N, C-alpha and C positions, 0 to 999 in steps of 0.2 A: 503493500500500499504505499502511497506518496506520503512523505512527511511534509507537512506544512511548516512554512516560517513561522516564527512566533511574535513577529512584529512587522510593521509596515516596510517591507523590503521589496524591491523588484523580484519578480519570479514568472515562471511559465510553468503552466500545467496544461496537460490534454484532458479533454473531458473523457478519454477513454481509460486513463489511469486515475483521475481523481476520485476520491471516495465517494461511493455509491450506495444509496439506502432506499429501502421500501417503507413507506407509510402512507397510510389512508389510500391505498390502492394506486399510488403513484411511485415512480422511479424519480429520486432526487439524486443530482450529481452536485456536490460541493465544488465550486470554482474559486469562490472567495468567501472566507468567514472574517468575523470580526477579529479573530486572533491574528489573521494574515493581514488586515488592513488597519490595525490599531483602532479598530471600533468604528472605522468611518463608513464602511459599507459591506454589504454581503451580495453575493450573486450565486444563484443556484439555476442549474438547467434541469427542467422537469420534462417527463414523458407522462401524459396523463390520459386516462380512458374516457370514453363517452360517458356524459352525465356527471363527471367528477367535479369537484370544487367545494369551496367552503360555505357555510351558512353565514347570515349576516354578522359582521364583525368590524372592528376598526383598530388600527395600529397607532403606536406613538411615533413611528417611522414613516417617511415617505416610502411608497411602494411603485414599482413600475414593471410593466411586462412587455416583452418583445415576442410576438407570435413567429416563431420559425416556420411552423405549419400547423395548420388546421384552423377552426373556427370556434370562438368562445363568446358566450353573452355575458356581459358585465352588468351588475346593477350597482350603482354608486349614487348615494344620496337621493334615492328615488328614481333616478334616470337609468333606463335601460340602454345599453351601447353593445354593438357588436363588432368585434375585432376578428380579422381573417389573417392569413399568411402575409407577413410583412408590416402588420399592424403594431402600433406601440399604444400603451394603455398607461397613463399616469394617475395615480391614486395618492393624493396628498394626505399627510398625517391627518388623523382625526375624522376621515371620510369613512362613512359607513358603507360596506360593499360586500359582495359576494360574486360568484361567477360559477358559469356551467360550462363545460366542454359539450359543443354541439355537434361537432365532427366525430367520427370514429375513434379518433384520439387526437392530441394535441401535443406539440413540442414547443416548449415556451423557455425563455429566459426570465428569471424572477429577481429582481433588484429590491433592496431595501437600504435606506440610508437614514440614521446611521444603522449599523449591523445590530443583530440581537434576535431577530425572528429564527434565524437558522438554529439557533440553540434549541428551540422547540423541537425541531425536526430531528437534531442531533440525540436529544434526550429521549425521544419515542421511537425513533425508526430503529430498524435491523439492517445490517449490511445486506445489501442485495446480492441474491444467489446468482443472478444473471443481470446484465444491463438491458432489462426489458421491463415494460409494465409488469408488475406482480401477476401471477395467475389469478383468475377470478375465485379459485376455491382456496387461495393462501390465507391461512388464518394469521392474524397480526395480535400481539399483546394487547390488551385493552386496559389502560390503566382508570383507576376509579376517577369519577368527575371531580373530587375535592382535589386531587394531585394534578389532574389536568388543568383545572382552573387556576392553581397557584403558579404552574410552569407558565400559562399564558400570561398571567399579570406580571410575573417576574421579567418576562421578556417584552412586554409593552404591547400585548394583544388582547382586545376586549371583546367578549361576545355580546351581542346585543339581542334583546328580546323583541323581535318583530317578525312577521311573517317572511318565510324563504320563499318570495315570490317567484323565483326560478325553477323552484322544484314543485310548486303547485300543480303543474301541468303535466308533470311525469307520472 
């Protein structure tokens, strides 16, 4: 496995050798963590299956997505937006948002500034057995809701109690 630098220093990583994890049915590849960037940002590459995506929430960080391939519907502050291959999505900190993958799968870059969100994935995920979306029958460990909520709050993610409009039609 690739060893990450522990402070903000120039480096080169390949997505084929960067640490890869499975969590919530998604393949996450860590390209830059807060440890590598002195906390200034994180960058993850993700492969997401159809209908995946989080329920409404907001972050204490700015978040951005670049759609390498696929179609994703975003809901942000009550506004529905669709992003397709080559699309860029900006979610300013404090913006309530969710998304849903509409295509068979989506390949995205997911950026946070400052870093922090990646620590949730690192705490909950397991090393990927292959560099593919996890099999549908893959069983992931499920933390209790109290542990999950504490982890979210520790890293600046807040769940919101509002209807998950993007999943009401599924």
